[in-house]
N, C-alpha and C positions, 0 to 999 in steps of 0.2 A: 280569339288573339287579337292583342292590339297593339297599338305604338308604343314608345316612349311618355309621348306629348302626352296620350289618352290616358295611359298610367298612370303620370305623376297628377294628371285634371283631377284623378277618380280620388288618389289620397289626399289632393289637396296641397300639394306638394311641389315646386318646380322641378323640372328636366333636371337641374343641373343636380339640386337636389338628391334626384336619383341616383346620376353616375355618381354623384360621390359617397352613395352607402352601396354604389358598385365597389367602388376603390375602399373601401375600407373591408372590403366582406363582409357585410354584414346583410346586403340583397343580389340571389343569386343572377350572374349577370345571361339572357338565354342568350345563344350562338346566332350567328344571324342569314338571313334566307334566301335566299337565290338575287332575289334584287338588293340586298345589301340590309334588309331594316332587319332590326330586332323585333319579335315577337312577344310580346308575356302575354302569360296566363291568368288565368282567375285561381290560382295562388301565388302569383309573384304579387297580385295586387291586397292579398290576401297578406303577404309576408311585410309589404311594402305599408300598409295600415299601422299591422303594430309595430313596427319598428317608430313609425310616423308620432304615435299613441304613448311608447315608452319614451318619446325622447321625446317630448311633447313635458310629460312627467317630471320631468329633470334625471332622466337615469344616463350619466354617460354615455356618450355611441360608443367609446373600446369597453362598453361591459353590457352592451345592449344583447351583442350573441350570445355570450353567454346567460342572460337571462333566458331566450327565447330558449334555449336547447337544455333547459336545467328540469329535473324531474320535479314535483308540486313541493315537496319538502326544501329542499335548493332555489329553488322559485323564492316561495318565503324568507329563507334564510339571506338571499340576494338580495329583495325587497329594501326586509329591515332594515343591512348596514347603509345599501345607499341613500337610505332615507336616514337614517346615523347622521351620515357624510355633509345630505341636503341639508339636516336640522344647525349642524356644524358650520355649514356656510353661510344659511340665515343671518345665526349670530354674529357670524367675522361679520355680514350686513351693516345690520343692525351697530356694530363698535365703528366701523365706519363710516354711516350716517350719524354716532356722534360725536363725531373728527371733526365730518363735516359740518355740525352743528357750532361746533364750535368758530373753524373755523371767520363762519359768522360774526364772532362776536372778536374779532379782530387781534387785535395789542393783545387778550387778554387767553391768549394760546400760546402766547413765548413767553410768557415776565410772572412774574409773582404778583397775586393778586394788592400788596401795598405799590404795586411798580406799576402795576395797570389806573391803580387808582392813580398815580403819582400824573399816570397820561395822562387819563383823564382828564386831570384838574387844567392843566399846561389848554391843553384846547380849548376848554371854557376860560380860560384870562387870556385868550385871544393870541398865544405862541403859532407862529407857523408852521404848517402841517411835517416843512421841511425840518427844522428844530424836534420836532416831536417825535419823528422818525429817526434822526440823529440819538437823542433820547437813550429808544427803546432798543434801536442795535445793541449800543452799551451797554445797556441793564441785559439783554441776554448773553453777551460774551460776558458780563462779569458772574452774572450768576453759574454760569457754565462752570465757571472758572474757580468761585470761591462764594460760596451761598452762603457763608455766614457775615462776609463783607459790604455781600453786597445790601444783608437785611442793616448792616451799622448803617450805611452809606444813604440808602432811600431812608430810613429813620429822621437821619440830619439835613438830609434832603428838604424834605416834607416837612419836618422842624424849621429848615432857613424859609417855605414857601408861604408860613406863616407871617415873616416880619414882610410890611408896607413897604421897606426899598430894599428888598430883596428883591420885592417880588415889580419894582418898578427898572431896579437894571438889568434881569433878564429878562425884560419886555428891551430896553435895549440895547440890549448883548445880540437880543433873537435878531434886531431890526438894523442891527448895525455888520452884517453877514456882510450884504450888498452894499456896502458903504466902501468909497474908494477910499485906500491906507491911509488919505492927506487931510481924508475927512475931518474938519474941524472940532469936529464935535469927539472922536475920541479918544482926547485927553480928560474929556468929560468922565465918559462909560468907565474907563481908566482910574482915573481919580477916587470917584466915586467905590468903586468894587473893593482899590486900596482904604480905603477908609471900614466898609462895612466887615472886611477882612482882619482886620487889624483889632476895627472892635469886637470880634466874635474869639478870636484869643487872647486880647484881653479877659472877655466873661469869662472864661474856658480855666484862667490862671484863677477868677478870684474861688469857681468854684472844683480846682481843683484838691482843695482841701476837705471838701464836704463827703457827706455818707453818699452821694453820686455813684451811682457807677459811671469811672472810666468809660472813654470808648476803646476801643484798641484802635490797633496803632493799621495803616493802612498794608497790606499785603506788599512786598515794593513788585510781587509780581503781577499782580492786580493791578497795582497803581502805573505799574507799566502799560500794560494792556488798557490798560482807560487813559491813557495819554496820548497811543500811539493809533486806539481804533479811534479816536475823536474827530470829526472832519475840523476843518475849520477855514479861511479866509482870510484873504489878504489884513483885512480889517480886522478881524480879528489878531489874528496875529499881532499887528502894530498896536494892541490895545493892550497886550503880553508882553513885547515889549516894551510899555514905556510905563506897565504896570510894574518890573522890574526895573527901572531902574526910578521911578518916583522909590519902590523901597532900596532902594542901592544907596538911594540921596539920605532915607530916614523922612521924607518928607509926610509919610504918611504916622510919623509916635504920635 
């Protein structure tokens, strides 16, 4: 007769594990002797070793009791079923690892390849992490609501980024985020932005009669989401205000 500590030691498990198996009804719990201790037999040790072996093989605890009491044919069928479940779980783990690997890829997990390439380009241009993250979050939203519109807009944005003038404006706009709203540089940023936009509108009119397919007009809902989701700053708000004023005055015509 042995104690619970000796039983656990022989089987290579903890006393807590033995008690857990008692609670699950997997291992018979012997009565206490006159001194108040439970005494285990060799059969208890054999049963515990079987339980440990099945558990380490991946057999769920809920199925171990059935497997231990099964006839040979039923035992083989039960093991085959458990093996099938383990294979399914292994495949799920592989898929999970693939998703984890994608997470290491950063932005490419959340946006299309075109948008991810655009964000990479912003990094290379020296755009701040803050603005890149703003762009990413905005594209996540737009692509979810209207993938077709997002594809049009990202094509336009990538074309614009090929223009050195636009790149310079974009970088200045990024830097202006932390400027005070009365910064003397803001009117220049606003004026250059308005001139660039006016030039694009003029070029669009020139090409309106060509065979080049026209860009689809922005979906109102998508446009509203884009305008409300984009983060701003007092300086950016001031640039927008100046731009509206200049446009109203016809200063960019």
